[in-house]
C-alpha positions in Angstrom: 13.9 8.4 -44.2 11.1 6.6 -46.0 11.1 9.1 -48.8 14.9 8.7 -49.2 14.6 4.9 -49.2 11.8 5.0 -51.7 13.7 7.4 -54.0 16.9 5.5 -53.8 15.1 2.2 -54.6 13.4 3.7 -57.7 16.3 5.8 -59.0 19.4 3.7 -58.2 18.4 0.1 -57.5 15.5 -0.4 -59.9 15.8 2.5 -62.3 13.2 2.8 -65.2 15.8 2.4 -67.9 16.9 -1.0 -66.5 13.4 -2.4 -65.7 11.7 -1.0 -68.7 8.7 -0.5 -66.5 7.2 2.7 -65.1 6.9 1.5 -61.4 3.9 3.4 -60.0 3.0 3.2 -56.3 2.1 5.4 -53.3 3.5 5.0 -49.9 0.9 5.8 -47.3 1.1 6.0 -43.5 -1.7 4.4 -41.5 -2.4 3.6 -37.8 -0.8 5.9 -35.2 1.8 6.9 -37.9 -1.1 8.0 -40.1 -2.5 10.1 -37.3 0.9 11.7 -36.8 1.1 10.3 -33.2 4.0 7.8 -33.3 5.3 6.8 -29.8 9.0 6.0 -29.4 8.5 2.2 -29.4 5.6 2.0 -31.8 5.5 0.3 -35.1 5.6 2.3 -38.3 2.5 1.1 -40.3 2.8 1.5 -44.0 0.4 0.8 -46.9 1.8 0.4 -50.4 -0.8 1.2 -53.0 -0.3 0.0 -56.6 -2.7 0.8 -59.5 -3.2 -2.9 -60.3 -2.0 -6.3 -59.1 1.6 -6.1 -58.1 4.2 -6.9 -60.7 7.5 -8.7 -59.8 9.6 -5.5 -60.1 7.2 -3.6 -57.9 7.3 -6.3 -55.2 11.1 -6.2 -55.3 11.2 -2.5 -54.9 8.8 -2.6 -51.9 10.8 -5.4 -50.4 14.0 -3.4 -50.8 12.5 -0.4 -49.1 11.3 -2.5 -46.2 14.6 -4.3 -45.7 16.4 -0.9 -45.8 14.1 0.5 -43.1 14.4 -2.7 -41.0 18.2 -2.5 -41.3 18.1 1.1 -40.1 16.3 -0.2 -36.9 12.7 0.7 -37.6 9.8 -1.6 -36.7 7.7 -1.6 -39.8 4.3 -3.2 -40.3 3.2 -3.2 -43.9 0.6 -4.3 -46.5 0.6 -4.0 -50.3 -2.8 -3.7 -52.1 -4.4 -2.2 -55.1 -7.1 0.5 -54.7 -9.9 -2.0 -55.5 -8.5 -4.5 -53.0 -8.5 -1.7 -50.3 -12.1 -0.7 -51.0 -13.2 -4.4 -51.0 -11.5 -5.1 -47.7 -12.6 -1.9 -45.9 -16.2 -2.9 -46.6 -15.8 -6.2 -44.7 -13.1 -5.5 -42.2 -13.6 -2.6 -39.7 -9.9 -2.6 -38.7 -8.8 -2.0 -42.3 -11.5 0.6 -42.7 -10.2 2.4 -39.7 -6.6 2.2 -41.0 -7.6 3.7 -44.4 -9.7 6.4 -42.5 -6.5 7.9 -41.0 -4.3 7.3 -44.0 -1.7 10.0 -44.7 0.3 10.4 -47.9 4.1 10.1 -47.6 5.6 9.7 -51.1 5.1 8.2 -54.5 2.2 8.8 -56.9 -0.1 11.3 -55.2 -2.9 10.6 -57.6 -3.1 7.0 -56.4 -3.6 8.3 -52.8 -6.2 10.8 -53.9 -8.1 8.2 -55.9 -8.1 5.9 -52.8 -9.5 8.6 -50.6 -12.1 9.6 -53.1 -13.4 6.0 -53.6 -13.3 5.4 -49.9 -15.5 8.4 -49.2 -18.0 7.6 -51.9 -18.2 3.8 -51.8 -17.5 3.0 -48.1 -18.1 6.0 -45.8 -21.2 7.4 -47.4 -24.3 6.3 -45.6 -22.5 3.9 -43.1 -22.0 6.2 -40.1 -24.3 4.3 -37.8 -22.6 1.0 -38.8 -19.1 2.4 -38.1 -20.0 4.0 -34.8 -21.8 0.9 -33.5 -18.7 -1.2 -34.5 -16.3 1.1 -32.8 -18.3 1.4 -29.6 -18.7 -2.4 -29.5 -14.9 -2.8 -30.1 -14.3 -0.3 -27.2 -16.6 -2.2 -24.9 -14.9 -5.5 -25.6 -11.5 -3.9 -25.1 -12.6 -2.5 -21.8 -13.8 -5.9 -20.7 -10.5 -7.5 -21.6 -8.6 -4.9 -19.7 -10.7 -5.2 -16.5 -13.9 -3.1 -17.2 -12.9 -0.4 -14.6 -10.9 2.8 -15.4 -9.7 2.6 -11.8 -7.4 -0.4 -12.0 -4.2 0.3 -10.0 -2.0 -1.0 -12.8 -3.7 0.5 -15.9 -2.8 0.0 -19.6 -2.2 3.6 -20.7 -3.2 2.8 -24.3 -5.9 0.1 -24.0 -7.6 0.5 -20.5 -10.8 2.4 -19.9 -10.1 6.1 -20.0 -6.8 5.6 -21.9 -5.5 6.8 -25.2 -7.4 4.3 -27.3 -10.7 5.8 -26.0 -9.5 9.2 -27.3 -8.5 7.5 -30.6 -12.1 6.1 -30.8 -13.5 9.6 -30.5 -11.1 10.8 -33.2 -12.1 8.0 -35.5 -15.8 8.5 -35.0 -15.5 12.3 -35.4 -13.5 11.9 -38.6 -15.9 9.3 -40.0 -19.1 11.1 -39.1 -18.1 14.8 -39.3 -15.2 14.4 -41.8 -13.0 16.4 -39.5 -9.2 16.3 -39.6 -8.3 18.3 -36.5 -9.7 18.2 -32.9 -10.5 21.9 -32.9 -13.0 21.3 -35.7 -15.2 19.5 -33.2 -16.0 22.9 -31.6 -17.1 24.4 -34.9 -19.2 21.2 -35.4 -20.9 21.9 -32.0 -19.8 18.6 -30.5 -17.6 20.0 -27.7 -17.6 23.4 -26.0 -14.3 25.3 -26.0 -13.7 24.2 -22.3 -14.5 20.6 -23.2 -12.0 20.7 -26.0 -9.4 22.0 -23.6 -10.1 19.0 -21.4 -9.7 16.7 -24.4 -6.3 18.2 -25.4 -5.1 18.2 -21.8 -6.0 14.6 -21.3 -4.4 13.6 -24.6 -1.2 15.5 -23.7 -1.0 13.9 -20.3 -1.6 10.4 -21.4 0.8 10.9 -24.4 3.5 12.1 -22.0 3.1 9.0 -19.9 3.1 6.6 -22.8 6.2 8.2 -24.4 8.0 8.2 -21.0 7.1 4.5 -20.5 8.7 3.7 -23.9 11.8 5.7 -23.1 12.1 4.2 -19.6 11.8 0.6 -20.8 13.3 0.8 -24.2 10.4 -0.9 -25.8 6.7 -0.5 -26.6 5.5 -0.9 -22.9 1.9 0.3 -22.4 1.2 -1.0 -18.9 1.8 1.4 -16.1 2.9 -1.3 -13.6 3.9 -0.7 -10.0 7.6 -0.9 -10.8 7.2 2.0 -13.4 4.8 4.2 -11.4 7.3 5.6 -8.8 9.9 6.3 -11.5 7.3 8.0 -13.6 6.2 10.2 -10.8 9.7 11.4 -10.4 10.2 12.0 -14.1 7.0 14.1 -14.2 7.9 16.2 -11.1 5.5 14.9 -8.5 6.5 15.3 -4.8 5.3 13.9 -1.5 2.5 15.7 0.4 1.3 14.9 4.0 -0.6 11.7 3.8 0.1 11.0 0.1 3.3 9.9 -1.5 4.5 11.3 -4.8 3.5 8.2 -6.7 0.0 8.3 -5.2 -0.5 11.9 -6.2 0.7 11.1 -9.7 -1.7 8.1 -10.0 -4.6 10.2 -8.6 -3.9 12.7 -11.5 -3.9 9.8 -13.9 -7.3 8.5 -12.8 -8.8 12.0 -12.8 -7.7 12.3 -16.4 -9.2 8.9 -17.2 -12.4 10.1 -15.7 -12.3 13.2 -17.9 -11.9 10.9 -20.9 -15.1 9.1 -19.8 -17.0 12.4 -19.4 -15.9 13.5 -22.9 -17.0 10.2 -24.4 -20.5 10.5 -22.9 -20.8 14.1 -24.2 -19.6 13.1 -27.6 -22.0 10.2 -27.8 -24.9 12.4 -26.7 -24.3 14.9 -29.4 -23.7 12.2 -31.9 -27.0 10.4 -31.2 -29.0 13.6 -31.0 -27.8 15.3 -34.2 -26.5 12.6 -36.5 -27.2 9.0 -35.8 -30.9 8.4 -34.9 -30.4 4.7 -34.1 -29.8 4.1 -30.4 -30.1 0.4 -30.8 -27.1 0.4 -33.1 -25.1 2.7 -30.9 -25.9 1.3 -27.5 -27.1 -2.2 -28.1 -30.5 -1.3 -26.7 -33.7 -2.7 -28.1 -35.6 0.0 -30.0 -36.5 1.3 -33.4 -35.3 4.2 -35.5 -38.1 6.3 -34.2 -37.5 8.0 -31.0 -39.8 6.9 -28.2 -40.5 9.5 -25.5 -42.8 8.9 -22.5 -43.6 10.6 -19.2 -41.9 9.3 -16.2 -44.2 8.2 -13.4 -44.0 10.6 -10.4 -42.1 13.4 -12.2 -42.8 16.1 -14.7 -39.2 17.1 -15.0 -37.9 13.8 -16.5 -39.0 11.5 -19.2 -38.3 8.0 -20.5 -36.4 8.5 -23.8 -35.9 5.2 -25.7 -35.9 3.3 -22.4 -33.5 5.7 -20.8 -34.1 8.5 -18.3 -33.7 12.0 -19.9 -34.6 15.6 -19.1 -38.0 17.0 -20.1 -36.2 20.2 -21.1 -32.9 21.9 -20.7 -34.0 24.1 -17.8 -34.7 21.3 -15.4 -31.7 21.8 -13.2 -31.8 25.6 -13.3 -35.4 25.5 -12.1 -34.7 23.2 -9.2 -31.0 22.2 -8.4 -32.4 19.3 -6.3 -33.2 17.6 -9.6 -29.5 16.9 -10.0 -29.9 14.4 -7.1 -33.5 13.5 -7.9 -32.6 12.2 -11.4 -30.3 9.6 -9.8 -32.9 8.6 -7.3 -35.5 8.1 -10.1 -33.0 6.2 -12.3 -32.3 3.8 -9.5 -35.9 3.3 -8.4 -37.1 2.8 -12.0 -34.0 0.8 -13.0 -33.3 3.1 -15.9 -30.0 3.8 -17.6 -29.1 7.4 -18.4 -29.6 8.9 -21.7 -26.3 10.5 -23.0 -28.1 13.9 -23.2 -28.9 13.7 -19.5 -25.3 12.8 -18.4 -24.1 15.6 -20.7 -26.4 18.2 -19.0 -25.5 16.8 -15.5 -21.8 17.3 -16.2 -22.3 20.8 -17.5 -24.3 21.9 -14.5 -22.1 20.6 -11.6 -21.6 24.3 -10.5 -25.2 24.2 -9.2 -24.1 21.8 -6.5 -23.2 24.3 -3.8 -23.6 24.7 -0.1 -27.3 25.4 -0.3 -28.0 22.2 -2.2 -25.7 20.2 0.2 -27.7 21.4 3.1 -31.1 20.9 1.4 -33.1 18.4 3.5 -34.9 17.0 0.4 -31.6 16.5 -1.5 -30.0 14.7 1.5 -33.0 12.5 1.9 -32.9 11.5 -1.8 -29.2 10.8 -1.4 -29.8 8.6 1.6 -32.5 6.7 -0.4 -30.0 6.1 -3.2 -27.3 4.7 -0.8 -29.8 2.4 0.9 -31.9 1.5 -2.1 -32.9 -2.1 -2.5 -32.4 -1.8 -6.2 -28.7 -1.9 -7.1 -27.3 1.1 -5.3 -23.8 0.3 -6.7 -24.7 1.2 -10.3 -26.5 4.5 -9.2 -23.6 5.6 -7.0 -21.1 4.8 -9.8 -23.1 6.9 -12.2 -23.1 9.8 -9.6 -19.3 9.3 -9.3 -18.7 9.2 -13.0 -20.6 12.4 -13.6 -18.8 14.2 -10.7 -22.0 14.6 -8.7 -21.0 12.3 -5.8 -17.7 14.2 -5.1 -19.5 17.6 -5.3 -22.4 16.7 -3.1 -20.2 14.9 -0.5 -16.9 16.9 -0.6 -15.1 14.4 1.7 -15.9 11.7 -0.9 -14.6 14.1 -3.6 -11.2 14.1 -1.9 -10.7 10.4 -2.4 -12.1 10.3 -6.0 -9.4 8.6 -8.1 -7.1 8.2 -5.1 -4.8 5.2 -5.4 -3.0 3.4 -2.6 0.4 2.4 -3.8 0.4 -1.3 -2.8 -0.3 -4.7 -4.3 -3.3 -5.4 -1.9 -5.8 -2.8 -3.2 -6.9 -3.4 -6.8 -9.0 -0.3 -7.2 -9.0 3.4 -6.3 -10.5 4.3 -2.9 -13.8 5.7 -4.4 -14.2 2.6 -6.6 -13.5 0.3 -3.6 -16.2 2.1 -1.5 -18.8 1.8 -4.3 -18.0 -1.9 -4.9 -18.3 -2.5 -1.1 -21.9 -1.1 -1.2 -22.5 -3.4 -4.1 -21.2 -6.4 -2.1 -23.4 -5.4 0.8 -26.5 -5.3 -1.5 -25.7 -8.7 -2.9 -25.4 -10.1 0.7 -28.7 -8.6 1.6 -30.4 -10.0 -1.5 -29.0 -13.5 -0.7 -26.9 -13.7 -3.8 -23.8 -14.7 -1.8 -25.5 -17.1 0.7 -23.3 -20.0 -0.4 -20.1 -18.1 0.1 -21.1 -16.2 3.2 -23.8 -18.2 5.0 -23.4 -16.4 8.3 -23.5 -12.9 6.8 -26.5 -13.8 4.6 -28.3 -15.2 7.6 -27.8 -12.4 10.1 -28.2 -9.4 7.7 -32.0 -9.7 7.8 -31.8 -9.4 11.6 -29.9 -6.1 11.6 -32.0 -3.4 13.3 -30.8 -0.5 11.2 -29.7 -1.1 7.7 -29.3 2.6 7.1 -26.4 2.7 9.5 -24.8 -0.4 7.9 -25.0 1.0 4.3 -23.6 4.4 5.4 -20.8 2.8 7.3 -19.9 0.7 4.3 -19.9 3.7 2.0 -17.8 5.9 4.3 -15.5 3.4 6.0 -12.4 4.6 3.9 -13.5 8.2 3.4 -10.5 9.6 5.2 -7.8 7.7 3.3 -4.8 9.9 2.2 -4.8 12.0 5.4 -1.8 12.2 7.8 -3.7 10.7 10.7 -5.1 7.2 11.0 -7.9 6.9 8.4 -10.2 5.0 10.7 -10.1 7.7 13.4 -10.3 10.5 10.9 -13.2 8.8 9.1 -15.2 8.6 12.3 -14.8 12.4 12.7 -16.0 12.8 9.1 -19.0 10.6 9.9 -19.9 12.6 13.0 -19.9 15.8 10.9 -21.6 14.4 7.8 -24.3 12.0 9.1 -26.5 14.7 10.9 -26.7 16.5 7.5 -28.1 13.3 6.0 -30.8 13.1 8.7 -29.4 10.5 11.1 -30.2 10.6 14.8 -27.4 11.0 17.4 -27.4 7.3 18.3 -27.2 6.4 14.5 -24.4 8.9 14.0 -22.4 7.4 16.9 -22.9 3.8 15.6 -21.8 4.7 12.1 -18.7 6.5 13.6 -17.9 3.5 15.8 -18.1 1.1 12.8 -15.8 3.3 10.7 -13.3 3.7 13.6 -13.3 -0.1 14.2 -13.9 -1.4 10.6 -10.5 -3.2 10.6 -10.7 -4.8 14.0 -12.6 -7.9 13.2 -10.4 -8.9 10.2 -7.3 -8.1 12.1 -8.3 -10.2 15.1 -9.6 -13.1 13.0 -6.5 -13.3 10.8 -3.7 -12.4 13.3 -4.8 -13.7 16.7 -5.1 -17.2 18.2 -8.9 -17.7 18.2 -8.6 -20.7 20.5 -7.1 -18.5 23.2 -9.8 -17.2 25.6 -7.9 -13.9 26.1 -8.3 -13.2 22.4 -12.0 -13.4 22.6 -12.2 -11.5 25.8 -10.2 -8.6 24.3 -12.4 -8.6 21.2 -15.6 -8.6 23.2 -14.4 -5.7 25.3 -14.2 -3.6 22.0 -17.5 -4.8 20.5 -19.6 -4.8 23.7 -23.0 -5.9 22.2 -24.3 -8.3 19.6 -25.8 -5.7 17.3 -22.3 -4.2 16.8 -20.9 -7.7 16.3 -23.4 -8.4 13.5 -22.8 -5.1 11.8 -19.0 -5.4 12.0 -19.1 -8.9 10.5 -21.2 -7.9 7.5 -19.1 -4.7 7.0 -15.9 -6.7 7.1 -17.1 -9.3 4.6 -18.2 -6.5 2.2 -14.9 -4.6 2.7 -12.6 -7.6 2.0 -14.6 -8.7 -1.0 -14.5 -5.2 -2.6 -10.7 -5.0 -2.3 -10.2 -6.9 -5.5 -10.4 -10.3 -7.2 -8.7 -13.1 -5.4 -8.4 -11.2 -2.1 -11.4 -13.0 -0.4 -11.2 -16.7 0.2 -13.0 -19.3 2.2 -10.3 -19.4 4.8 -10.8 -15.8 5.7 -14.6 -16.5 5.9 -14.0 -19.4 8.2 -11.8 -17.3 10.6 -14.5 -14.5 10.7 -17.2 -17.1 11.4 -15.1 -18.7 14.2 -14.5 -15.3 15.8 -18.2 -14.5 15.6 -19.4 -17.7 17.2 -16.7 -17.5 19.9 -17.6 -13.9 20.8 -21.4 -14.2 20.6 -21.9 -16.3 23.8 -19.8 -13.8 25.9 -21.9 -10.9 24.5 -25.2 -12.6 25.4 -24.1 -13.5 28.9 -23.3 -17.1 28.1 -19.8 -17.1 29.4 -19.1 -20.4 31.1 -18.5 -20.4 34.8 -17.1 -23.9 34.8 -13.5 -24.1 36.1 -10.7 -24.9 33.7 -9.9 -28.1 35.5 -13.5 -29.3 35.1 -13.5 -28.4 31.4 -10.3 -30.4 30.9 -11.9 -33.4 32.6 -15.0 -33.1 30.5 -12.9 -32.9 27.3 -10.9 -36.0 28.4 -14.1 -38.0 29.2 -15.6 -36.9 25.8 -12.5 -38.2 23.9 -12.5 -41.5 25.9 -16.1 -42.1 25.1 -15.6 -41.3 21.4 -12.8 -43.9 21.2 -15.3 -46.6 21.9 -13.6 -49.2 19.6 -10.4 -49.1 21.6 -9.8 -51.0 24.8 -10.5 -48.9 27.8 -7.0 -49.1 29.2 -5.6 -48.0 25.8 -8.1 -45.1 25.7 -7.0 -43.8 29.1 -3.3 -44.2 28.3 -3.8 -42.3 25.0 -5.7 -39.4 26.6 -3.0 -39.1 29.3 -0.4 -38.4 26.6 -1.9 -35.0 25.8 -1.5 -31.7 27.7 -4.7 -29.9 28.9 -4.2 -27.1 26.2 -4.7 -29.8 23.4 -7.8 -31.2 25.0 -9.4 -27.8 25.4 -8.5 -26.2 22.0 -9.0 -29.0 19.5 -12.4 -30.1 18.3 -13.5 -33.8 18.6 -13.3 -34.7 14.9 -9.7 -33.6 14.8 -8.9 -35.4 18.0 -10.2 -38.6 16.5 -8.1 -38.1 13.3 -5.0 -37.4 15.5 -5.7 -40.5 17.6 -5.8 -42.7 14.4 -2.6 -41.1 13.2 -0.7 -41.6 16.4 -1.9 -45.2 16.8 -0.7 -46.0 13.3 2.7 -44.6 13.9 3.0 -46.4 17.2 2.1 -49.7 15.6 4.5 -49.2 12.6 7.4 -48.1 14.7 8.0 -45.1 12.4 9.0 -41.7 13.6 7.2 -39.5 11.0 3.7 -39.4 9.6 1.4 -37.0 7.8 -2.3 -36.6 7.2 -4.0 -34.4 4.6 -7.6 -33.0 4.8 -8.9 -31.0 2.0 -11.1 -28.1 2.9 -12.5 -26.7 -0.4 -15.0 -24.4 1.2 -12.3 -22.7 3.2 -10.0 -22.8 0.1 -7.2 -24.4 2.1 -5.6 -27.8 2.6 -4.9 -29.0 6.1 -1.6 -30.9 6.6 -1.0 -32.5 10.0 2.6 -33.6 10.7 3.5 -36.0 13.5 7.2 -36.2 14.3 9.6 -36.1 17.3 9.4 -32.7 19.0 12.2 -30.3 18.1 12.6 -26.5 18.6 13.1 -26.1 14.8 10.3 -28.3 13.7 8.0 -25.5 12.5 11.0 -23.9 10.8 11.6 -27.1 8.9 8.0 -27.3 7.9 7.9 -23.7 6.8 11.1 -24.2 4.7 9.7 -27.3 3.1 6.5 -25.4 2.2 8.6 -22.6 0.7 10.6 -25.0 -1.4 7.4 -26.6 -2.7 5.8 -23.2 -3.4 3.0 -23.7 -0.8 1.6 -20.6 1.0 1.0 -21.2 4.8 -1.9 -19.2 6.1 -2.1 -20.6 9.6 -0.3 -23.0 11.9 -1.1 -24.8 15.2 1.5 -26.6 17.3 0.9 -29.2 20.0 3.2 -31.6 21.8 2.5 -34.8 23.7 4.0 -35.6 27.1 6.1 -38.4 25.6 7.9 -36.0 23.2 5.9 -36.1 20.0 5.0 -33.0 18.1 1.6 -32.7 16.5 1.8 -29.7 14.1 -0.9 -28.6 11.7 -0.4 -26.1 8.9 -3.1 -24.8 6.6 -1.8 -24.0 3.1 -3.7 -22.1 0.4 -5.5 -24.3 -2.1 -4.0 -24.2 -5.6 -6.2 -26.5 -7.7 -9.9 -26.7 -8.3 -10.1 -30.5 -8.5 -9.6 -32.5 -5.3 -7.4 -35.1 -7.1 -4.9 -32.5 -8.2 -4.9 -30.9 -4.8 -4.3 -34.3 -3.1 -1.3 -34.9 -5.4 0.1 -31.5 -4.5 -0.4 -32.0 -0.8 1.3 -35.4 -1.0 4.3 -33.8 -2.7 4.5 -31.1 0.0 4.4 -33.9 2.7 7.2 -35.7 0.9 9.4 -32.6 0.9 8.7 -32.1 4.6 9.7 -35.7 5.3 12.9 -35.2 3.3 13.7 -32.0 5.2 13.2 -33.6 8.6 15.3 -36.6 7.7 18.1 -34.4 6.4 17.6 -35.4 2.8 17.6 -31.8 1.6 19.5 -28.8 2.9 16.8 -26.2 3.3 18.9 -23.0 3.5 20.3 -23.6 -0.1 16.9 -24.6 -1.5 15.0 -21.7 0.2 17.7 -19.2 -0.9 17.0 -20.0 -4.5 13.3 -19.2 -3.9 13.8 -16.4 -1.4 15.3 -13.7 -3.7 13.2 -10.6 -3.5 10.7 -10.8 -6.4 11.0 -7.9 -8.8 7.3 -7.2 -8.3 8.0 -6.3 -4.7 11.0 -4.1 -5.3 9.1 -0.8 -6.0 7.4 -0.9 -2.5 8.7 0.5 0.7 7.2 -1.3 3.7 8.3 -0.2 7.2 9.5 -3.1 9.3 7.7 -3.3 12.6 8.2 -5.8 15.5 5.7 -5.7 18.4 5.9 -7.9 21.5 2.6 -7.9 23.5 1.8 -9.9 26.7 -1.8 -8.7 26.9 -3.1 -10.9 24.0 -2.8 -14.2 25.9 -2.7 -15.4 29.5 0.0 -18.0 28.6 2.0 -16.7 25.7 3.8 -13.6 24.6 2.6 -12.6 21.1 5.1 -11.4 18.6 3.7 -9.5 15.6 6.1 -9.0 12.7 5.3 -6.8 9.8 7.4 -5.9 6.7 8.1 -6.6 3.0 7.0 -10.1 2.0 9.3 -12.4 0.0 9.4 -16.2 -0.6 10.9 -18.1 2.3 10.2 -15.3 4.8 8.3 -17.5 7.2 11.1 -20.0 7.2 13.6 -17.3 8.1 11.4 -15.9 10.8 10.8 -19.3 12.5 14.4 -20.2 12.2 15.3 -16.9 13.9 12.8 -17.6 16.7 14.4 -21.1 17.2 17.8 -19.5 17.4 16.4 -17.2 20.1 15.4 -20.3 22.1 11.7 -19.5 21.9 8.9 -22.2 21.7 6.2 -21.4 19.2 2.7 -22.2 20.4 0.9 -21.1 17.2 1.5 -19.0 14.2 -0.9 -16.9 12.2 0.2 -15.9 8.7 -1.3 -13.0 6.8 -0.3 -11.1 3.6 -1.7 -7.9 2.3 -0.2 -7.7 -1.2 3.5 -6.9 -0.7 3.2 -6.6 3.1 3.5 -9.7 5.4 2.0 -9.7 8.9 2.9 -12.8 10.9 2.0 -13.3 14.5 3.7 -15.9 16.7 2.5 -17.0 20.2 5.7 -17.9 22.0 7.2 -18.8 25.4 10.7 -19.2 26.6 12.2 -22.7 27.1 10.7 -22.8 30.6 7.2 -22.1 29.3 7.1 -18.5 30.6 6.2 -15.3 28.9 8.9 -12.9 27.7 9.0 -10.1 30.2 12.6 -8.9 30.3 13.0 -5.6 28.4 16.5 -6.5 27.2 15.2 -9.8 25.9 12.4 -8.0 24.1 14.9 -5.7 22.4 17.1 -8.6 21.4 14.2 -10.4 19.8 13.1 -7.2 18.0 16.6 -6.6 16.6 17.0 -10.2 15.4 13.6 -10.4 13.7 14.0 -6.9 12.2 17.2 -8.1 10.6 15.3 -10.9 8.8 13.2 -8.2 7.1 15.8 -5.5 6.6 18.7 -7.6 5.3 19.4 -10.7 3.2 18.6 -14.0 4.9 21.4 -14.9 7.2 22.9 -18.3 7.2 22.7 -20.0 10.6 24.2 -23.2 11.7 21.9 -26.1 11.0 21.6 -29.0 13.4 23.2 -32.2 12.3 21.5 -34.5 9.8 18.7 -36.5 11.4 18.6 -34.3 14.5 15.0 -33.5 13.8 
């Protein structure tokens, strides 16, 4: 089409006899079009070359060709330059240099294209290989940083992310520049890749290319991001099916990440060969301090390895054949000496993975070295990641190999399972070194008192090792630990402790976020599982490392506060400090404490005020909050108003605490939840109390949105205003929440099973209702409204979200204050709450205006 347009413009629109000028130009393809790899939605990049500065008629001809192509529906990027301009620009602009590097002649004057190529080779390429390679590798590193640094992001950019097509393009550009190759198979003849490595290169390119083209076809545009809403459809298009324990989309994404890993392997092999044979300047290639002269020195404590330009390398090519244990030893030495790997070393490691067999796995020395790596005080995360990147980790620990590149298709986990485990070890190391003492004061304090850090590190590394299996991964992981840990040299008590931690690694976070921590039964049940203080300490530290390693933004101060509260509530029971004082006596003590604290009030007013509260309030609320509540209630009594709010900012916990005082009403929490949904506030916890004279004292904790307190205070005041309007009947919540409550398109790809569980064993006073299903805006409002329709009183609510999955727990009683024990009633509650998740929000009759 370009040739036809060009010929038509020259022969029919601007013919030589009419212009009187011999219009000479060459039309050249550059970019992906120049490489001959044009995706369906990609731009067509054209370079128009003229022998001299463009004349008017030539500009008109080029403009005509472009408009004709645009009118035909092509997306065309273009530039018009003389040969001298091209050469000048390629010397100063690496992007233009790369474009000219992959230029391909289309039509026009061939001699202009040949002259450009000739001058480019002689004046630009010659003698500048190191400069070009350094620029391209730096460009690659910056691109990786912008895309998230990891090749294991669960929503990768197929073109730009680490391990994507652009990394293969970078290899192509460097090879073409340094080796002057025009085809990938020439890299074998040049000795850069072996025949098998070239096959991996071509398979990776074909796979990534298929995904990119299908993305363009599916979306009708140049979409490069493999987001959740495209992944399931892509898996179907490419023929993936469900397997036990893994959905089709998870199998597809595992294949994707394995290919991305292959791209990383090929990059390291390529760079090793490049540095060794052609570019003797490591400082330019890898931004390491050094000179042009190669510096090699013996490595302390080993004759098989050397320090080569400040990187660990092999003393000779026979190191691994002589002793396969050296494949593990090199990582131990690199970690202990804090040395990065020389590309030659990683190349040889990758090419000798076959030496990791059953004999090496059962070798005592190799297993001791591996245990030293995992528990190293020197950045074990980077060493383990190097082992994983080269394939050693998965070969040496086959159960870890099964979860390499495994993705969990949800919005909660940001990384593949293997990357999550390695990051968790890194978080643990930072906790141990005190780097996170401000964010995790309790974990940082108790980590030094742990009796066996080996157990802790292994439990962190292995806690998700059984993901992707049909059975519960915690139980299956404990079985793996019991089989693997003796091989690593752990004693039977150590093995059992690692297995227990893995089997219970979700317990502490689940109890902290979903249970009422002020209910004694919650603590008793938790203590029955943990049983001793050492387990409690290990479980807390493991939980912190696990949550922090899930992904950015998952950890917050509120979760930390809940974990600390659970720890401090459980520790006295585990150390035998359980109080023997009767409940009645504790209520009296709490009442007397509050009376004494209100020392500025008249005594009669103090006694009268304390008598307004039920025993549960006196036992479960700390003294500072009681004093704040007393001031709030006193103000509302004096003013004669029926509604008041109070806001307390808790920046360390990353939440804002909003207390609402209003006449009691069964739908009060529902109104508050609806008002928060309208204002866009995310409730993470709720506590409900009532006074004997009919006032409700409800406290909700909403996620903090702003860094500055002034901004957060204004936001909280706006939320309080909307709550007041809702309670006074000023706004109709169903209509407002409905506009917010449509299922977000980001949630639509996910299938979350709805589960409703009613349990009377979690509390002595309440029935606990745990609801789990697909999250959406306004869900909490609809759930609390349904509970009100069911004539249930909510004592407390605990709100948790895991990406697209919402898990909300409500402690409830019936209108008489009793638990729900009737099976038919249980079934009716389950049906009604299940309908909230499974169908569109139902409209229910609202109370009359002002009823609240």
